[in-house]
Z-matrix of the N, CA and C atoms (Angstrom, degrees):
N
C 1 1.418
C 2 1.550 1 111.63
N 3 1.324 2 120.89 1 129.72
C 4 1.418 3 120.80 2 178.42
C 5 1.546 4 107.80 3 -80.19
N 6 1.307 5 114.04 4 147.51
C 7 1.475 6 120.74 5 -178.41
C 8 1.526 7 107.93 6 -85.34
N 9 1.388 8 116.76 7 122.72
C 10 1.423 9 121.89 8 175.52
C 11 1.499 10 113.29 9 -85.56
N 12 1.318 11 115.72 10 146.05
C 13 1.435 12 120.68 11 173.55
C 14 1.556 13 108.57 12 -118.52
N 15 1.272 14 115.42 13 115.68
C 16 1.482 15 122.75 14 -174.19
C 17 1.515 16 109.60 15 -103.62
N 18 1.342 17 112.53 16 126.05
C 19 1.472 18 120.02 17 171.02
C 20 1.521 19 105.80 18 -94.12
N 21 1.319 20 116.24 19 106.72
C 22 1.427 21 118.88 20 -173.05
C 23 1.528 22 114.66 21 -126.80
N 24 1.284 23 115.85 22 -158.01
C 25 1.480 24 122.15 23 -176.89
C 26 1.473 25 114.62 24 80.38
N 27 1.292 26 120.62 25 15.37
C 28 1.475 27 123.91 26 -173.45
C 29 1.525 28 113.81 27 -129.66
N 30 1.305 29 116.60 28 56.44
C 31 1.491 30 131.37 29 7.21
C 32 1.500 31 111.30 30 -102.05
N 33 1.369 32 112.22 31 173.78
C 34 1.502 33 115.65 32 -179.30
C 35 1.462 34 110.86 33 -65.82
N 36 1.381 35 121.14 34 -26.20
C 37 1.467 36 121.10 35 175.79
C 38 1.495 37 115.60 36 -57.20
N 39 1.317 38 115.54 37 -43.01
C 40 1.478 39 120.98 38 179.36
C 41 1.537 40 110.15 39 -75.44
N 42 1.287 41 117.46 40 -32.72
C 43 1.487 42 119.46 41 177.08
C 44 1.457 43 109.18 42 -65.55
N 45 1.338 44 119.73 43 -38.19
C 46 1.421 45 119.00 44 177.02
C 47 1.494 46 111.76 45 -62.41
N 48 1.325 47 120.84 46 -35.30
C 49 1.475 48 124.28 47 174.98
C 50 1.540 49 109.67 48 -60.17
N 51 1.358 50 117.49 49 -44.72
C 52 1.425 51 120.73 50 179.93
C 53 1.511 52 110.21 51 -59.81
N 54 1.267 53 118.31 52 -48.05
C 55 1.486 54 123.27 53 -178.78
C 56 1.546 55 111.62 54 -58.84
N 57 1.358 56 114.97 55 -41.87
C 58 1.483 57 121.41 56 178.62
C 59 1.503 58 111.77 57 -65.00
N 60 1.373 59 114.67 58 -50.71
C 61 1.463 60 121.13 59 -176.15
C 62 1.496 61 112.33 60 -63.00
N 63 1.405 62 114.18 61 -45.03
C 64 1.454 63 114.80 62 -178.39
C 65 1.551 64 114.13 63 -66.01
N 66 1.329 65 116.99 64 -36.59
C 67 1.438 66 117.37 65 176.56
C 68 1.496 67 113.20 66 -71.44
N 69 1.388 68 119.21 67 -35.83
C 70 1.493 69 121.43 68 173.94
C 71 1.498 70 110.14 69 -63.98
N 72 1.299 71 117.75 70 -40.66
C 73 1.478 72 119.84 71 -176.68
C 74 1.544 73 111.21 72 -69.30
N 75 1.362 74 119.68 73 -37.46
C 76 1.466 75 123.61 74 175.27
C 77 1.533 76 108.16 75 -61.78
N 78 1.310 77 111.39 76 -48.78
C 79 1.541 78 115.66 77 -178.93
C 80 1.547 79 111.12 78 -58.95
N 81 1.374 80 116.94 79 -43.30
C 82 1.420 81 120.41 80 -177.49
C 83 1.560 82 108.63 81 -65.86
N 84 1.303 83 120.51 82 -38.18
C 85 1.412 84 121.31 83 -177.41
C 86 1.535 85 112.65 84 -81.11
N 87 1.335 86 119.83 85 -32.93
C 88 1.491 87 121.24 86 -172.55
C 89 1.463 88 114.88 87 -109.28
N 90 1.382 89 116.13 88 -20.58
C 91 1.466 90 119.15 89 179.83
C 92 1.527 91 113.37 90 69.26
N 93 1.325 92 114.18 91 -166.11
C 94 1.472 93 122.29 92 -177.44
C 95 1.492 94 112.01 93 50.51
N 96 1.280 95 120.14 94 -136.94
C 97 1.498 96 124.10 95 -179.05
C 98 1.480 97 113.35 96 -100.27
N 99 1.364 98 116.45 97 17.57
C 100 1.465 99 121.11 98 -176.15
C 101 1.597 100 111.11 99 -62.76
N 102 1.302 101 116.69 100 144.22
C 103 1.408 102 123.93 101 174.89
C 104 1.502 103 107.53 102 -146.15
N 105 1.303 104 117.06 103 169.44
C 106 1.493 105 124.28 104 -172.64
C 107 1.553 106 108.71 105 -73.39
N 108 1.307 107 118.26 106 132.18
C 109 1.447 108 126.90 107 172.44
C 110 1.487 109 107.35 108 -85.74
N 111 1.371 110 119.20 109 106.38
C 112 1.426 111 120.40 110 -174.05
C 113 1.522 112 112.30 111 -155.47
N 114 1.315 113 112.42 112 157.61
C 115 1.466 114 122.19 113 174.02
C 116 1.517 115 106.88 114 -117.48
N 117 1.328 116 118.62 115 146.79
C 118 1.510 117 120.75 116 178.68
C 119 1.551 118 104.70 117 -132.29
N 120 1.332 119 112.41 118 128.20
C 121 1.473 120 119.97 119 162.40
C 122 1.502 121 106.69 120 -104.66
N 123 1.351 122 117.54 121 126.93
C 124 1.413 123 121.23 122 -176.64
C 125 1.517 124 110.11 123 -119.29
N 126 1.361 125 113.52 124 112.38
C 127 1.452 126 119.20 125 179.88
C 128 1.487 127 114.63 126 -68.29
N 129 1.311 128 117.19 127 155.35
C 130 1.460 129 121.72 128 161.67
C 131 1.514 130 108.89 129 -72.96
N 132 1.282 131 117.79 130 102.58
C 133 1.449 132 120.97 131 -172.23
C 134 1.541 133 117.40 132 -59.30
N 135 1.331 134 113.82 133 -30.27
C 136 1.518 135 117.97 134 178.95
C 137 1.554 136 109.86 135 -55.66
N 138 1.358 137 117.31 136 -40.73
C 139 1.409 138 122.24 137 179.68
C 140 1.528 139 110.59 138 -64.89
N 141 1.330 140 117.53 139 -46.18
C 142 1.438 141 122.65 140 177.63
C 143 1.481 142 113.02 141 -60.61
N 144 1.337 143 118.15 142 -45.17
C 145 1.482 144 122.67 143 -177.19
C 146 1.479 145 110.18 144 -65.42
N 147 1.322 146 117.68 145 -37.93
C 148 1.490 147 118.46 146 -178.56
C 149 1.554 148 110.12 147 -68.82
N 150 1.343 149 119.11 148 -37.90
C 151 1.371 150 125.10 149 -179.86
C 152 1.563 151 110.60 150 -67.85
N 153 1.367 152 114.88 151 -41.01
C 154 1.409 153 119.98 152 174.25
C 155 1.548 154 116.04 153 -54.61
N 156 1.365 155 111.62 154 -48.75
C 157 1.446 156 117.06 155 -174.86
C 158 1.563 157 113.55 156 -83.41
N 159 1.350 158 113.94 157 -7.53
C 160 1.417 159 120.33 158 167.82
C 161 1.551 160 113.06 159 -88.88
N 162 1.358 161 112.28 160 -4.17
C 163 1.477 162 120.45 161 -176.80
C 164 1.501 163 112.72 162 60.15
N 165 1.354 164 114.95 163 33.79
C 166 1.425 165 118.99 164 -179.95
C 167 1.548 166 111.47 165 -98.94
N 168 1.326 167 113.76 166 71.39
C 169 1.486 168 121.80 167 -175.89
C 170 1.463 169 112.48 168 -74.10
N 171 1.367 170 118.48 169 -19.85
C 172 1.443 171 121.09 170 176.18
C 173 1.583 172 108.62 171 -65.60
N 174 1.339 173 117.04 172 -49.94
C 175 1.469 174 119.36 173 178.73
C 176 1.501 175 110.21 174 -66.53
N 177 1.321 176 123.05 175 -34.10
C 178 1.357 177 123.45 176 175.68
C 179 1.543 178 112.37 177 -65.57
N 180 1.301 179 115.19 178 -37.05
C 181 1.491 180 123.69 179 176.61
C 182 1.510 181 108.31 180 -60.57
N 183 1.324 182 117.15 181 -46.88
C 184 1.446 183 120.48 182 179.91
C 185 1.583 184 110.67 183 -61.95
N 186 1.268 185 118.77 184 -45.23
C 187 1.406 186 121.67 185 -179.26
C 188 1.506 187 113.08 186 -64.13
N 189 1.333 188 115.81 187 -45.85
C 190 1.467 189 118.46 188 178.78
C 191 1.511 190 114.24 189 -64.90
N 192 1.325 191 120.18 190 -38.72
C 193 1.423 192 124.91 191 176.86
C 194 1.533 193 109.97 192 -65.96
N 195 1.301 194 116.44 193 -39.75
C 196 1.491 195 118.70 194 179.49
C 197 1.501 196 110.12 195 -62.71
N 198 1.311 197 116.25 196 -43.40
C 199 1.516 198 119.42 197 -177.11
C 200 1.551 199 108.30 198 -70.73
N 201 1.304 200 118.00 199 -39.29
C 202 1.501 201 119.66 200 177.91
C 203 1.499 202 109.94 201 -56.94
N 204 1.354 203 114.66 202 -45.87
C 205 1.456 204 119.36 203 -178.31
C 206 1.525 205 111.06 204 -67.02
N 207 1.279 206 117.17 205 -34.97
C 208 1.504 207 120.53 206 175.26
C 209 1.471 208 111.90 207 -63.53
N 210 1.343 209 117.55 208 -41.44
C 211 1.508 210 121.82 209 178.16
C 212 1.533 211 110.11 210 -65.46
N 213 1.346 212 115.51 211 -41.42
C 214 1.475 213 117.54 212 176.81
C 215 1.495 214 111.42 213 -64.14
N 216 1.274 215 121.32 214 -40.84
C 217 1.476 216 125.49 215 175.74
C 218 1.494 217 110.99 216 -61.48
N 219 1.305 218 116.98 217 -30.34
C 220 1.454 219 124.22 218 179.41
C 221 1.480 220 113.10 219 -84.08
N 222 1.318 221 114.79 220 6.51
C 223 1.526 222 126.04 221 171.96
C 224 1.552 223 114.41 222 78.58
N 225 1.413 224 113.86 223 23.26
C 226 1.415 225 116.23 224 165.62
C 227 1.523 226 112.75 225 -61.55
N 228 1.300 227 121.27 226 142.37
C 229 1.472 228 122.49 227 -172.16
C 230 1.528 229 108.17 228 -103.99
N 231 1.300 230 119.37 229 -13.72
C 232 1.437 231 122.27 230 169.02
C 233 1.573 232 108.18 231 -158.68
N 234 1.298 233 114.00 232 166.06
C 235 1.481 234 119.09 233 -174.33
C 236 1.542 235 110.29 234 -122.02
N 237 1.310 236 116.55 235 141.36
C 238 1.439 237 121.25 236 166.59
C 239 1.549 238 107.13 237 -128.32
N 240 1.374 239 113.57 238 143.66
C 241 1.448 240 119.58 239 177.46
C 242 1.591 241 106.32 240 -103.24
N 243 1.276 242 116.66 241 115.58
C 244 1.413 243 122.64 242 -171.13
C 245 1.507 244 112.14 243 -83.49
N 246 1.349 245 113.23 244 52.34
C 247 1.553 246 122.22 245 174.03
C 248 1.505 247 107.84 246 -170.07
N 249 1.303 248 117.26 247 146.71
C 250 1.435 249 119.28 248 178.65
C 251 1.498 250 112.36 249 -75.99
N 252 1.378 251 118.41 250 -43.76
C 253 1.395 252 121.08 251 -173.12
C 254 1.578 253 113.83 252 -57.85
N 255 1.218 254 118.70 253 -40.78
C 256 1.425 255 122.74 254 -173.54
C 257 1.573 256 112.25 255 -79.36
N 258 1.332 257 115.66 256 1.85
C 259 1.481 258 119.08 257 168.66
C 260 1.529 259 110.21 258 -73.38
N 261 1.315 260 116.95 259 -8.07
C 262 1.467 261 118.34 260 167.95
C 263 1.486 262 111.68 261 -54.37
N 264 1.319 263 117.52 262 -26.54
C 265 1.435 264 121.90 263 -178.26
C 266 1.527 265 114.92 264 -104.48
N 267 1.369 266 114.40 265 7.07
C 268 1.430 267 120.45 266 178.96
C 269 1.506 268 116.79 267 -53.76
N 270 1.303 269 119.17 268 -45.75
C 271 1.482 270 121.34 269 178.14
C 272 1.496 271 111.95 270 -60.07
N 273 1.296 272 118.66 271 -41.66
C 274 1.512 273 123.93 272 179.47
C 275 1.503 274 109.66 273 -63.74
N 276 1.305 275 117.28 274 -42.64
C 277 1.497 276 119.80 275 -178.49
C 278 1.519 277 109.44 276 -68.10
N 279 1.289 278 116.40 277 -43.13
C 280 1.482 279 120.26 278 -178.49
C 281 1.547 280 112.21 279 -56.98
N 282 1.321 281 114.07 280 -36.13
C 283 1.500 282 119.02 281 -178.96
C 284 1.532 283 111.16 282 -68.38
N 285 1.333 284 115.75 283 -23.73
C 286 1.487 285 117.69 284 -170.49
C 287 1.497 286 112.27 285 -101.54
N 288 1.269 287 122.63 286 -4.96
C 289 1.422 288 124.66 287 177.53
C 290 1.549 289 110.31 288 -123.03
N 291 1.293 290 110.36 289 162.65
C 292 1.581 291 116.03 290 -176.16
C 293 1.493 292 110.55 291 -110.35
N 294 1.428 293 118.75 292 20.31
C 295 1.309 294 121.43 293 173.37
C 296 1.511 295 109.43 294 -124.18
N 297 1.382 296 117.54 295 157.35
C 298 1.455 297 120.06 296 -175.56
C 299 1.553 298 114.28 297 -66.76
N 300 1.297 299 113.83 298 146.74
C 301 1.514 300 122.48 299 173.94
C 302 1.528 301 104.57 300 -113.35
N 303 1.379 302 117.84 301 121.80
C 304 1.419 303 123.12 302 178.15
C 305 1.509 304 109.26 303 -88.23
N 306 1.308 305 116.81 304 108.97
C 307 1.481 306 120.03 305 -175.21
C 308 1.516 307 113.67 306 -81.04
N 309 1.368 308 115.37 307 128.53
C 310 1.474 309 120.01 308 -175.66
C 311 1.486 310 111.95 309 -60.01
N 312 1.320 311 122.38 310 -34.99
C 313 1.452 312 123.83 311 -178.45
C 314 1.550 313 111.32 312 -69.58
N 315 1.358 314 117.82 313 -34.09
C 316 1.448 315 121.53 314 174.68
C 317 1.460 316 112.40 315 -64.84
N 318 1.334 317 117.34 316 -44.52
C 319 1.460 318 121.57 317 176.56
C 320 1.480 319 113.29 318 -64.38
N 321 1.353 320 118.03 319 -41.49
C 322 1.419 321 123.06 320 173.71
C 323 1.557 322 115.39 321 -62.54
N 324 1.317 323 114.31 322 -40.26
C 325 1.470 324 118.16 323 177.55
C 326 1.535 325 110.68 324 -64.83
N 327 1.289 326 117.82 325 -37.62
C 328 1.474 327 119.29 326 175.91
C 329 1.485 328 110.46 327 -63.19
N 330 1.304 329 119.30 328 -40.53
C 331 1.486 330 121.60 329 178.14
C 332 1.517 331 110.91 330 -64.69
N 333 1.292 332 117.86 331 -41.22
C 334 1.462 333 124.30 332 179.83
C 335 1.529 334 108.32 333 -60.43
N 336 1.342 335 117.73 334 -47.22
C 337 1.430 336 121.84 335 -177.48
C 338 1.528 337 111.58 336 -68.72
N 339 1.356 338 117.32 337 -36.17
C 340 1.439 339 117.96 338 177.63
C 341 1.520 340 112.61 339 -64.09
N 342 1.302 341 116.70 340 -28.61
C 343 1.451 342 120.03 341 -179.36
C 344 1.538 343 111.97 342 -90.33
N 345 1.311 344 116.66 343 -3.64
C 346 1.459 345 124.71 344 173.95
C 347 1.560 346 113.12 345 77.26
N 348 1.278 347 120.28 346 21.30
C 349 1.446 348 123.26 347 175.01
C 350 1.535 349 111.55 348 -80.37
N 351 1.288 350 115.52 349 141.33
C 352 1.503 351 122.30 350 178.24
C 353 1.490 352 114.09 351 -112.72
N 354 1.333 353 114.67 352 -22.83
C 355 1.531 354 118.09 353 -178.29
C 356 1.566 355 106.23 354 -135.29
N 357 1.268 356 113.54 355 122.15
C 358 1.491 357 118.55 356 -179.48
C 359 1.471 358 113.47 357 -126.52
N 360 1.331 359 118.53 358 153.07
C 361 1.444 360 124.19 359 172.68
C 362 1.552 361 107.78 360 -90.66
N 363 1.305 362 114.97 361 149.98
C 364 1.459 363 121.24 362 -178.55
C 365 1.486 364 108.74 363 -125.42
N 366 1.313 365 117.13 364 120.98
C 367 1.432 366 128.11 365 176.39
C 368 1.501 367 109.16 366 -112.96
N 369 1.308 368 119.86 367 137.01
C 370 1.496 369 122.44 368 179.20
C 371 1.514 370 110.18 369 177.03
N 372 1.308 371 115.19 370 -165.62
C 373 1.476 372 118.00 371 175.06
C 374 1.553 373 106.94 372 -68.51
N 375 1.368 374 116.58 373 168.24
C 376 1.391 375 120.01 374 177.92
C 377 1.531 376 110.09 375 -62.68
N 378 1.333 377 116.59 376 -32.46
C 379 1.472 378 120.51 377 -178.95
C 380 1.485 379 108.06 378 -62.14
N 381 1.308 380 119.69 379 -41.35
C 382 1.430 381 122.84 380 -177.86
C 383 1.601 382 112.86 381 -78.24
N 384 1.299 383 114.97 382 -40.75
C 385 1.455 384 118.28 383 -177.19
C 386 1.572 385 109.67 384 -70.61
N 387 1.280 386 115.83 385 -36.63
C 388 1.479 387 120.17 386 -168.54
C 389 1.531 388 112.24 387 -99.63
N 390 1.351 389 116.38 388 -22.59
C 391 1.457 390 120.88 389 176.93
C 392 1.475 391 116.32 390 -76.17
N 393 1.288 392 119.62 391 164.80
C 394 1.430 393 127.12 392 -179.32
C 395 1.508 394 114.01 393 -86.61
N 396 1.313 395 117.26 394 -24.40
C 397 1.437 396 122.80 395 -169.84
C 398 1.532 397 113.81 396 -59.40
N 399 1.340 398 115.86 397 -34.79
C 400 1.494 399 122.76 398 -177.28
C 401 1.506 400 109.04 399 -91.36
N 402 1.329 401 115.00 400 -54.03
C 403 1.473 402 119.12 401 -174.70
C 404 1.525 403 111.56 402 -60.63
N 405 1.370 404 115.31 403 -39.86
C 406 1.463 405 120.69 404 -179.05
C 407 1.576 406 109.55 405 -62.29
N 408 1.311 407 114.82 406 -38.17
C 409 1.491 408 116.43 407 175.65
C 410 1.446 409 112.75 408 -57.74
N 411 1.334 410 115.49 409 -49.00
C 412 1.500 411 121.24 410 179.92
C 413 1.537 412 113.59 411 -66.15
N 414 1.303 413 115.49 412 -46.60
C 415 1.424 414 121.50 413 -170.32
C 416 1.521 415 112.98 414 -81.39
N 417 1.380 416 117.11 415 -51.95
C 418 1.498 417 122.72 416 -174.74
C 419 1.515 418 112.32 417 -81.78
N 420 1.338 419 116.47 418 -38.94
C 421 1.487 420 117.74 419 -179.71
C 422 1.482 421 117.49 420 -88.89
N 423 1.380 422 114.94 421 -23.48
C 424 1.441 423 116.58 422 -174.71
C 425 1.568 424 111.99 423 -124.40
N 426 1.329 425 118.44 424 -0.66
C 427 1.441 426 125.24 425 175.83
C 428 1.534 427 111.30 426 60.13
N 429 1.319 428 118.83 427 43.11
C 430 1.457 429 124.83 428 177.28
C 431 1.541 430 106.28 429 -111.21
N 432 1.292 431 115.11 430 128.21
C 433 1.502 432 120.76 431 177.42
C 434 1.527 433 109.56 432 -76.83
N 435 1.343 434 116.45 433 134.84
C 436 1.484 435 119.86 434 -175.10
C 437 1.517 436 108.57 435 -122.48
N 438 1.318 437 115.04 436 128.13
C 439 1.484 438 122.31 437 171.32
C 440 1.496 439 109.46 438 -107.57
N 441 1.378 440 117.45 439 142.00
C 442 1.419 441 119.87 440 175.43
C 443 1.559 442 108.54 441 -122.44
N 444 1.315 443 117.98 442 161.70
C 445 1.450 444 119.75 443 -177.86
C 446 1.508 445 110.71 444 -69.87
N 447 1.314 446 114.73 445 171.71
C 448 1.526 447 121.03 446 173.65
C 449 1.526 448 112.13 447 -61.19
N 450 1.348 449 114.56 448 164.85
C 451 1.467 450 118.02 449 176.43
C 452 1.489 451 114.91 450 -53.69
N 453 1.348 452 117.80 451 -46.69
C 454 1.439 453 120.51 452 177.72
C 455 1.531 454 112.00 453 -60.00
N 456 1.302 455 116.55 454 -45.13
C 457 1.377 456 121.80 455 -176.42
C 458 1.501 457 109.83 456 -67.26
N 459 1.340 458 120.51 457 -34.77
C 460 1.459 459 124.38 458 176.73
C 461 1.528 460 109.40 459 -64.65
N 462 1.340 461 116.08 460 -42.62
C 463 1.485 462 119.11 461 178.71
C 464 1.552 463 109.30 462 -61.25
N 465 1.319 464 116.11 463 -42.45
C 466 1.490 465 119.04 464 -179.49
C 467 1.506 466 111.75 465 -64.27
N 468 1.284 467 118.14 466 -48.57
C 469 1.461 468 120.34 467 179.23
C 470 1.543 469 113.90 468 -58.52
N 471 1.387 470 114.28 469 -41.75
C 472 1.427 471 119.40 470 178.31
C 473 1.570 472 113.86 471 -64.82
N 474 1.290 473 113.58 472 -36.65
C 475 1.493 474 118.67 473 177.81
C 476 1.501 475 110.14 474 -68.52
N 477 1.332 476 118.26 475 -43.57
C 478 1.467 477 118.83 476 177.40
C 479 1.464 478 114.74 477 -62.03
N 480 1.377 479 117.79 478 -41.64
C 481 1.442 480 120.44 479 179.37
C 482 1.538 481 110.17 480 -56.87
N 483 1.305 482 117.98 481 -51.42
C 484 1.424 483 124.46 482 -172.51
C 485 1.526 484 112.97 483 -74.37
N 486 1.355 485 118.43 484 -43.56
C 487 1.409 486 122.38 485 -172.94
C 488 1.536 487 113.33 486 -89.04
N 489 1.312 488 116.59 487 -18.95
C 490 1.465 489 119.60 488 -177.50
C 491 1.501 490 111.36 489 -121.37
N 492 1.277 491 120.55 490 -63.11
C 493 1.496 492 124.27 491 -169.44
C 494 1.456 493 111.19 492 -65.20
N 495 1.360 494 115.50 493 -42.53
C 496 1.468 495 117.61 494 -178.80
C 497 1.515 496 115.66 495 -69.94
N 498 1.352 497 114.78 496 -12.99
C 499 1.484 498 115.77 497 172.70
C 500 1.528 499 110.15 498 -111.46
N 501 1.383 500 118.67 499 20.99
C 502 1.428 501 122.41 500 173.56
C 503 1.531 502 115.01 501 76.33
N 504 1.339 503 118.83 502 17.59
C 505 1.444 504 122.01 503 -179.53
C 506 1.533 505 107.97 504 -92.51
N 507 1.301 506 117.65 505 123.26
C 508 1.477 507 122.95 506 173.81
C 509 1.487 508 109.72 507 -110.55
N 510 1.308 509 113.95 508 119.51
C 511 1.488 510 120.82 509 -173.91
C 512 1.516 511 109.69 510 -118.66
N 513 1.321 512 114.55 511 125.72
C 514 1.510 513 121.20 512 -177.79
C 515 1.489 514 110.36 513 -61.96
N 516 1.370 515 118.13 514 -39.24
C 517 1.456 516 120.37 515 -179.20
C 518 1.503 517 111.59 516 -65.80
N 519 1.333 518 114.79 517 -35.29
C 520 1.511 519 119.48 518 177.58
C 521 1.505 520 108.47 519 -67.45
N 522 1.260 521 117.90 520 -37.07
C 523 1.517 522 120.65 521 178.92
C 524 1.547 523 107.45 522 -64.63
N 525 1.318 524 119.38 523 -48.04
C 526 1.455 525 121.13 524 179.60
C 527 1.508 526 110.54 525 -58.09
N 528 1.334 527 119.24 526 -41.61
C 529 1.446 528 118.45 527 178.92
C 530 1.499 529 113.36 528 -69.83
N 531 1.305 530 120.37 529 -34.45
C 532 1.512 531 122.22 530 172.17
C 533 1.493 532 109.81 531 -59.95
N 534 1.365 533 116.71 532 -41.04
C 535 1.428 534 118.74 533 -179.87
C 536 1.515 535 112.14 534 -62.29
N 537 1.355 536 113.52 535 -44.17
C 538 1.498 537 117.54 536 176.53
C 539 1.483 538 111.40 537 -58.35
N 540 1.328 539 120.25 538 -39.60
C 541 1.494 540 124.62 539 -178.45
C 542 1.522 541 105.42 540 -65.20
N 543 1.322 542 116.41 541 -46.21
C 544 1.503 543 116.24 542 -178.59
C 545 1.432 544 112.74 543 -63.34
N 546 1.380 545 117.85 544 -35.88
C 547 1.478 546 118.44 545 177.67
C 548 1.542 547 111.71 546 -64.93
N 549 1.294 548 119.23 547 -32.04
C 550 1.496 549 122.46 548 179.06
C 551 1.523 550 105.89 549 -64.83
N 552 1.371 551 114.85 550 -45.77
C 553 1.511 552 118.71 551 -178.61
C 554 1.508 553 111.75 552 -64.37
N 555 1.362 554 113.71 553 -35.72
C 556 1.475 555 115.98 554 176.19
C 557 1.529 556 111.60 555 -63.63
N 558 1.268 557 113.93 556 -40.17
C 559 1.539 558 119.34 557 175.85
C 560 1.489 559 112.14 558 -61.42
N 561 1.375 560 118.74 559 -27.88
C 562 1.366 561 123.84 560 177.43
C 563 1.485 562 116.45 561 -85.18
N 564 1.371 563 115.59 562 2.77
C 565 1.486 564 120.98 563 171.55
C 566 1.493 565 111.65 564 105.94
N 567 1.359 566 123.16 565 6.35
C 568 1.432 567 121.45 566 175.40
C 569 1.558 568 110.08 567 -69.18
N 570 1.394 569 114.35 568 136.64
C 571 1.463 570 120.73 569 -178.85
C 572 1.505 571 110.44 570 -94.43
N 573 1.318 572 119.83 571 -17.25
C 574 1.369 573 125.02 572 -177.45
C 575 1.604 574 110.90 573 -161.03
N 576 1.307 575 119.85 574 165.63
C 577 1.375 576 121.25 575 -179.44
C 578 1.521 577 111.10 576 -122.20
N 579 1.290 578 114.89 577 127.13
C 580 1.491 579 120.82 578 176.78
C 581 1.577 580 107.94 579 -90.07
N 582 1.306 581 116.28 580 115.29
C 583 1.439 582 121.64 581 173.43
C 584 1.487 583 109.72 582 -77.21
N 585 1.341 584 116.87 583 76.74
C 586 1.444 585 122.06 584 -170.05
C 587 1.452 586 116.83 585 -83.19
N 588 1.264 587 116.36 586 33.81
C 589 1.501 588 123.31 587 170.89
C 590 1.530 589 102.15 588 -144.54
N 591 1.349 590 114.99 589 128.94
C 592 1.429 591 120.75 590 -172.36
C 593 1.539 592 113.83 591 -67.01
N 594 1.251 593 118.16 592 -8.33
C 595 1.509 594 123.47 593 176.87
C 596 1.558 595 108.10 594 -91.15
N 597 1.297 596 123.15 595 -26.21
C 598 1.448 597 121.20 596 -172.61
C 599 1.532 598 112.72 597 -61.46
N 600 1.299 599 121.36 598 -35.18
C 601 1.436 600 120.30 599 176.45
C 602 1.541 601 116.03 600 -62.11
N 603 1.343 602 117.23 601 -12.22
C 604 1.402 603 122.86 602 173.45
C 605 1.545 604 109.24 603 -70.97
N 606 1.357 605 115.99 604 -24.61
C 607 1.417 606 123.12 605 -175.20
C 608 1.527 607 113.69 606 -105.18
N 609 1.372 608 115.52 607 -42.21
C 610 1.455 609 123.09 608 -174.10
C 611 1.509 610 111.39 609 -115.27
N 612 1.345 611 115.05 610 121.30
C 613 1.533 612 118.14 611 175.20
C 614 1.478 613 107.92 612 -119.22
N 615 1.284 614 117.18 613 179.74
C 616 1.480 615 125.48 614 -174.89
C 617 1.489 616 109.65 615 -57.65
N 618 1.342 617 116.54 616 -38.97
C 619 1.456 618 118.95 617 -177.02
C 620 1.525 619 115.35 618 -71.29
N 621 1.399 620 114.33 619 -15.65
C 622 1.444 621 118.76 620 -178.77
C 623 1.522 622 112.20 621 -92.79
N 624 1.338 623 116.08 622 -27.95
C 625 1.467 624 118.54 623 -168.47
C 626 1.520 625 113.96 624 -91.23
N 627 1.322 626 113.86 625 138.08
C 628 1.461 627 121.04 626 176.03
C 629 1.568 628 112.99 627 -72.40
N 630 1.330 629 117.29 628 -11.70
C 631 1.447 630 124.07 629 172.95
C 632 1.500 631 114.10 630 -118.30
N 633 1.306 632 119.81 631 152.94
C 634 1.510 633 119.21 632 172.09
C 635 1.546 634 107.57 633 -54.05
N 636 1.275 635 118.04 634 141.28
C 637 1.469 636 122.53 635 -179.49
C 638 1.536 637 110.86 636 -104.76
N 639 1.300 638 115.10 637 149.08
C 640 1.437 639 124.22 638 171.87
C 641 1.521 640 104.86 639 -120.45
N 642 1.360 641 113.09 640 102.26
C 643 1.440 642 123.63 641 179.80
C 644 1.494 643 110.25 642 -82.24
N 645 1.394 644 114.89 643 102.95
C 646 1.432 645 116.52 644 -176.07
C 647 1.457 646 117.83 645 -65.61
N 648 1.330 647 115.64 646 -29.21
C 649 1.434 648 119.62 647 173.80
C 650 1.506 649 113.22 648 -56.54
N 651 1.341 650 113.12 649 -54.61
C 652 1.506 651 118.35 650 179.82
C 653 1.485 652 112.58 651 -66.43
N 654 1.310 653 118.53 652 -42.38
C 655 1.443 654 120.72 653 176.72
C 656 1.518 655 111.80 654 -58.84
N 657 1.282 656 123.37 655 -49.29
C 658 1.400 657 127.69 656 179.77
C 659 1.488 658 111.77 657 -63.38
N 660 1.301 659 117.78 658 -47.82
C 661 1.486 660 122.04 659 177.78
C 662 1.503 661 113.26 660 -56.27
N 663 1.367 662 115.37 661 -47.54
C 664 1.458 663 121.37 662 176.24
C 665 1.519 664 113.61 663 -59.20
N 666 1.404 665 113.47 664 -43.23
C 667 1.394 666 119.13 665 -175.73
C 668 1.591 667 109.08 666 -64.45
N 669 1.347 668 114.00 667 -34.64
C 670 1.436 669 119.00 668 178.70
C 671 1.582 670 110.25 669 -64.86
N 672 1.264 671 117.71 670 -41.49
C 673 1.405 672 121.98 671 178.27
C 674 1.552 673 110.46 672 -64.24
N 675 1.293 674 114.48 673 -45.94
C 676 1.473 675 119.75 674 177.91
C 677 1.548 676 109.13 675 -54.92
N 678 1.321 677 116.80 676 -47.03
C 679 1.448 678 120.77 677 -179.19
C 680 1.541 679 110.97 678 -63.73
N 681 1.298 680 113.94 679 -41.78
C 682 1.491 681 122.13 680 -178.64
C 683 1.580 682 110.13 681 -58.89
N 684 1.328 683 113.34 682 -38.21
C 685 1.430 684 116.40 683 -171.71
C 686 1.583 685 111.62 684 -97.14
N 687 1.282 686 114.17 685 0.29
C 688 1.552 687 116.83 686 176.25
C 689 1.489 688 109.53 687 -83.30
N 690 1.312 689 114.69 688 134.17
C 691 1.525 690 118.31 689 176.38
C 692 1.493 691 110.12 690 -67.12
N 693 1.255 692 113.38 691 141.22
C 694 1.516 693 119.78 692 177.03
C 695 1.559 694 114.13 693 -63.66
């Protein structure tokens, strides 16, 4: 089993999900007392959130690269970033380490194609929904059409992620509003919805959504285990 290096703490709630899913998946595949061989670096998310909203991606780049190198020195054999938004810096990180980085959008694209979807809705932070780093992966590299919510709906989703989900607050009214937003995207032709923030699955599950969901947390964590158990 290859040793995974997880860059987490963005937020710790979703990192906890990665840890649980990866250990469950290793146990399912290997049985006995097997569990995931991994290292976790957990950021103080307050620092990350402040830099994100100051648009200081240069400082964020420095921090992410430093941690990736620390994990490599600690003998991690591959890296996963346990958040969608910070994959904005994935290309920069990949250039600075000598071990693979498993991109969450690549893993998600494979899951979309396996299910036969051609057009998906994308929910996430404003950075993810409005930036090119995630949508270009899906559209240009994997030929998957991506729809995003309206500006007002993007603002609402972003606010819920940071003020509620990242602090472990689950609000039924927010869930209802998310379902309304997904219904609008369904009416626009979306065949499924990508929960492109690792906190959103804390709020929206398959039973809530009017569209099939693609839970990027679960998809990415399972892809990491698959990679870890694949012979070189």
